[in-house]
C-alpha positions, 0 to 999 in steps of 0.5 A: 474569594480565591477560585481554584482554576486547576480542575477547569485547566485539567478538564480543558487538557483532557478535552484537547487531548481527547480531540487529538485521540480521536480525530488527528491521530487516526488521520495521521495512521491513514495517511502514512497507510495510504503513503505505504499503499502507493510505494507498494503499488510503485514497487509491484508495478515495477517488478511486473513490468521487469518480469514481463520484459524478462520472461516470454508470455507462457511463462506466467508462474516464473513471472509470479515467482520473479515479482514476488521475490523482488518484492520480498528483496524490498522488504514486502512479505507475499504469499503468492498462493494467497489470492486474497492477499492485498499484494497479490490482488495489486500483483494481478491488476498491475498485470491487467494493466500492463496488457491493457497498455500493450493492447493500446500500443498494438492498436495503436 
């Protein structure tokens, strides 16, 4: 009596691919997104700090335009009028971080 293992092997292979599709691939995608977000955070921080060096404190719109332009040149697309945009929120957070750092230096 011969046992045909083809169906069992196919079932095991299907199970393995199912596990890969369910757990491994989404994990790799989220890591990629995390890495991309970190690169964006660094680019925004650099642009915000540069804008602060180049413009006076009362030139907020010019600073924002400079940051948006610099990010566009690096391949990031954002709408500076859209407050809900993740990149715009990140820009505002970096401005806040810069002000906090400046306050620490002034106090210290």
